N, C-alpha and C positions, 0 to 999 in steps of 0.2 A: 527588722534586722537591718542594720547597717552594713553595707559592702564597699571596700574601697579599691583602688586603681584597676588594673584591668578588669577584674571580677565585675567591679561595677559596670563597665561600661558594658561587658556582654551581657550583664544581667539586663539592662536597660534595654539594648536592643532587642533581646530574647522576649522582654517583656513588651515590649512595643509590635513585634510582630504577632503575636500572640495574644495582646490585650481582646478580653471579652471572647475570644475562641473557644467553642465549643466543637466537639466531634458531630458533624451529621453531614448527610450527603450532601452531593452539589444539587442545587436548587435548580430545578428544570419545569418552567411551564412550557410542553410542548405547542401551545398556541400562541406563544409570546417569542418574536425574533429576537428581542436583546436578551430576553433569558437563555435561549439557546446560543445566542453570541457569547455570552457570560460563561456558560457551560463549555463551551468548545475552548474557550480561553483558558479556564482552570484546566482542565484535561489537557490540552497541548502544552502550559506550563510546565504540568507534570513529567510529560513526556521529554521533555528539552533539557531536563536538569540531569538526565542519562547519557545526554550528547555533550562528549568533549572536544569534538574535532575543530571546536573555534578556539581553543588556549595554547598558549604557546607551545612547541615541541611536540604538539599532536598533530594526528594525520586529519584533514578536513574528509567529512564524510565516510570515516573510517570505522568500522566493528571489527577488529581483526580475526575474532573466534567467530563471526556470523556476519560476514560483509554483504549478505544480500539483504538484512535488515536495514542496512542505511537507507537502501532504495523505498522501504517501507514508511521510514519516518520522513522521508521527503515527499513520498507521495501524500503523505498524511497532511505536510505544510502545506504543499501545492492547494489542497481541497480547504484549509482551513484559512489562508490568503483570499484564494476567490470567494468562497461564500460569507466571510466576516468581512473583507476589506482591510483586515488587519496585518499591516508589513514588517511586523515587529522581528520575523526570523528569516525575513525575505536575502539578508546577506549571508546569513548561514547557508541558506537553500541555494544560491547562485553557486556558492564557493564549492560547497561539498557535491554538488551534482556534477560540476565541473571536473573536479580535482579525481575523483573517481573514474574518468571517461577514457583514461588510459592514452597512449601517444597516438593512435590509431584512431581515436574517436569511435569506439565499438564498445565501450565498457568490458574490456578484458586487460585491466591493469596490471603491470609485470608482477608485482608484489602478492596477488592473489589470483592470478589467471589460471595456475597450474593445479588447483583444486578445485575449479568451477565446475557446477553443473550449467545445464542450457537454462534450468530454472531460474538459476541465480542471476546470470546474465541479462534474461529478458525481463524480469523484474525493474531493474535500472531504465532499460529501454522504455517501458511502460510509462514508467514516472518522466520520462525526456518527453515521451509523445503527449504527456497530459499537459506539462509546460508549454508544446505549442499549441496544445488546443485550446489553451486557458489565456494565451496571449502573455505567459512570464515573459518578462522581457529578456531576450538574447543578449549574451555578453557580448560584448565587442570585440574582446582579443580572445576569443575563446570558439569552441563548437557550438553552433545554433542547435537549440533543443531538437528541431525537426531532423537535422544531420545524424545525431547520436542516435535517433531512433531509428532511421535508416541505417546506421551504421551496424547496428544490432541487428537487424534483418539482415543486411548482406553476409554478417559473420554466420547467422544459423543457418541461412540458406544454404551456403557453403557446406554444410556440415548434415543436411537431408541424408540418412543411411538408407541407401537401397539394399544392404547385403543383408538385411534381415528384415523379414516381412513384408518388404514391398516399399519400405519408405518408414518414414518418421524420423522423430529425432531422440536419441538416447536420454537417459537422465544425466549420466556426466560425459564428459567430454572426451574423456582420454582413455585407452585401454588398460593403463596402468591403476584406475580408479576401480578397478576390479568389477564385481557384479552390476553395478550403478551403470557400466558403459555398456551393457547390453540390455537393460533394462528401457523400456520405454515407457513412459510416462505421462500422464495427462497433463499437469500441469505444465510440462516443458512444452508438449505439443499443443494444449488449450493457449500457452500464452503466446507462441509464436503465431497461430493463427489469429488470436487477438490484436497483436499487433500489426500483422498483415492487413487486416480487415481496418485498422484505425488510419494505417498509411494509405489504404485505398482511398479512405473518404476523405481524406485532409488534401492528399495530392493530385486526387482525381487521377491516378495513372493504375491501367488494369493491370499492370503485372502484378502489384500486391494483391490485387482483387483475384486474379489467376494463382495464386500462390493461397490466399485464403482458402478459395475453393478446393484447392489441392490437400490442404493439410486437414480441410474437414472430409474431405471424401475418404482419405486415409483414415481418419478416426473411428468415422461410423463403420467401416468394413473393417475395423481391429475390434477386440474387447472394450475398448477405453470410452465409445459413446454409442449407446443403441437409441437408433431414430425410432423406436417405435416405444420402448418403456421410457426413454429420456435418462435412465440412469447411465452415470456418468461413472468409471471404474477407475481406481486409484493408478494401476500399472497393469503392463503386460510384460512377459519374458521374451527379448527377441532370440535367446539360443532355443526355443520351443514352439518358434515361429508364431508367436504371437498367438496359441491357440487358446488359452484362457488368461483371464483378469482377474486381478484382487480387488472384490467388490467390497472396498473401503470407504465409506462417504465421508468426502471433506467439502466445507462450504466453498472452498477457494476453486476446487475441479470445476465444480457447477458452475461458479461465477464467471470464470475466465472463459469456458465455451458461451455461455449466455451471452456475454459482454459482445464477443466476435459475432454472434449470430446477429446482435441488435443492429450493431455496426453494419453489418453485412444488408441488413433489409434497409436501413436506412441510405444505404449508399446505390442498393439498385434496384429496390422496389417489389423485389423476386418473392413471390407467396412462398418460396422453400424456407426463405429464412425468416419469414413470418412465422411458418409453421414450427420452426425450429426455436426461434425466441417463445412462442407460447409453451410449448413443450417442455421446453428448461426451465422455464420462469415457474411453470406450475409446479415442477417437481422439486424444486430448489424450495418452494415457500412450502410444501407437503412434507419435506425431509427435514428443514432446519427450523422452523417455525412451527412447532408442534403446539396442539392444543394444550397438552397436559403442562406445558413449561409457558402457559398464557400467550402463545404466538410471539414469543421472544426468541429472538436467534441463538442458537445453540449450535455448536459443534460437537455432534452427538457421539463420534467415535471416541472424545476423549474426555470430554466434561463431567459426564455422569459419574466416571470413576475417578475423577481427579489426577489425570495421567498427562494432561496437556504440556508438551515442551514448549520451549519459546517461540519456537517458528509458528506452532502450532495454534497458540495463542493471537498471533497474527492475522490468522485466516479470516474471522468474521469481520475485522475490520475494512480488509480489502472487499468482502462480500457486499459490505456496506455502501462503500464506494461505487462500486460497480452497478450495485443497484439502482442506484441514484441517477448514474449515467444512462443505464437502458431506459429508465423513465422518461429521459429527456429526448434520447435518439428515437425511442419508439411511443411517444405520448399516450397511445392507448393502452400503455400498460401502467401507468401512474397510480390509478385508482387500485390496484392491486397491490403496487408497491408500498406506498407512502405509510398505509395504517401498519406495515410489518414493521417498516424503519420508526415510526413513532412509538409503538408497543415495546420496541428494544431499546431505544434511546431512554425512554422512562425508566426503564428496569436497570439499563447500565449506569444511570446518574444515581441511583440509591445502592449500588454496589460501591460506590466510591465515598466510603466513610473510613478507608483503613489509614492506620497511624498518625491521626489525628491532621492529618493535610492532604483531604480529597485522595487518597491512594485507591485508585479502581480494582476491582475484581474481575474474574474472568466469567464465572457462572452469573452472568446479568439475571437468569430467570428467578434467582434467590432473591433478589430486589434486597439485597445487604451485600456489605465486604464478604468475602471468603477467604480471607487470609492470603491472597496471591498480591505479591509485590512485585512492578517490575517494569520497564520501560515499555516491553510488548503491549502489556494492558494498557497503559496511557494511549498509545496509538491507536489502538481498536477502539476505545471511547471517543477519541478526538475525530476519529473519522465518522462514528456513526451520527455525532453530533452536528460535524457538519454536512452531513447528508440530510438533515432535517430542516437545513435552513432552505431548502427547495421549494417550498410553498411560498415562500415571502419573497424571495426575488426573481421568480417566474422563469419560464424556459428562455423567452428572449434574451435575458441577462446573462444566462449562464450557458447556454447549450453551447457543447463543443464547436468552436468555429473551424473551418476547411480555409485552404488557401483561396477560394471562390468568396469566401462570408467573413474577411476581416482576417484571418490568420496571415501572419506575418514573418514566422520563423523561417529562416532560408533553408532552400533545400539542396540536398547534394546527393543525387541518386548513387552516385560511386564512393560514398562514405564508408570507410571500413575496410574498403579494399587495398587501400595504400596509406602508407604513413603521407599525412599532410603536414607539413613541419609549421609552415605559416600560421594555421590554423590550431595548433597545438596550444592548449589553456598554458597562461605564464603561469609561473609558481606563485604562490600565496607568500608575501614578504612579512617578514617578522611583525613590521606594523600592521599588517593587515590581520594577523593573528592576534596579535595584543589586542588591537581595537574591538573587534570581533569578540574576544575573550571578555571584555568588560562585562556583556550580557551574562555570561555563563557565571563568572564570578558571584554577581546579582542574585542569579537562580539558584544557584548551589547554595550559596549563604543561607538564603532565606528557605530553602528547603532543608538543610542541615539543621537551623533553629528549629523550625516546626520539629523534625525528628526527635530533635533534644526534649522540645516539650512535651512530646508524646511520651518519651521513656521518663523524665521526670513525673507525668501524671500515673503513670502506671507502676511508680515504684520501682522502675528497674536501676 
């Protein structure tokens, strides 16, 4: 059939993009470094087509209805860049991480700060901390990555609440946010614990270690963390003096406390922290890598009933990243962790058969696409693929650095405590956005063409 004019051009482009294409999973040989890098590239490409912050008229780093998810995307990009060496997305990464930092350098941007939770803020701080640990280049006219992590720490330290339960961070920051402002939850406190532990290790400043111990001690004396069974409960209610906890298991709650304990052991060498690392690791592997699921990572609270929301879809990706870092900072855990990450990556790759364009699913243990589509699915798969490059690059090459082992991000212990106008990131110009937007146009164009092909193939 002959097609003329614009239609013919579109047809040629579509044909070129889909020539010889058949729906199949992302190919992954878990024992081949290049295969894992290729798989990570495919998943990350699929992740970035959902990102519009580098387009003219859009806001860098922002997902207005789910602001914290931007940090998860950049977290994934940091690990993708570091483990694969691919710097394709580094401009978007730098601009987005800076743009959402706020004028005070504490990740409380004015457009979103009125509805944020402590957990929302801390995830951006952890992403910035990762940038410092991986030696992602500081931005010359912006805040340093380390100072952004310090700004979040200082901000959250100031909200440590002793009016209920003797301490702890509430989930939400402000009283007008309702019941969330009296609930004390695991991810807010575990995130603050992890951030303090990582700052202690990086800066060799004992104030951060003291705070990490303080958050840990409060957590184990509350229902949130049981240091005998190592069960991590989701939350406890401050108005009830934190007497009871909600025993709802989530991967990221366990993972954030595990990560903090591992860093504290690496920093101090104290057996207390090794016991905590081992206890939390063992129950994490037992709970979320079940034999009946083929030892594939699973968020057991929502996946079996297919009720995961977008936030919850991200949790496994975070645990994947954190487990790989635990294996680095506490090497004796490596042999326990890697087989579980490998089985999860193999299954995750098989889930990426959706929409004829390698869309990935949620229930990895099914080893096939489960019908789910979204940015969050792609982020988590990107993270588990990047984590599986650990055996090939070696601990010496990827171990998170400190200020004493090559880290060069500028420290500011007073970050976030007062406005520092000279360090406020300069606005991204229209030219910056237009230039960075070229990549998105290409990505979205390719993805849209493949989606169109999928619709044609299905008779839609």
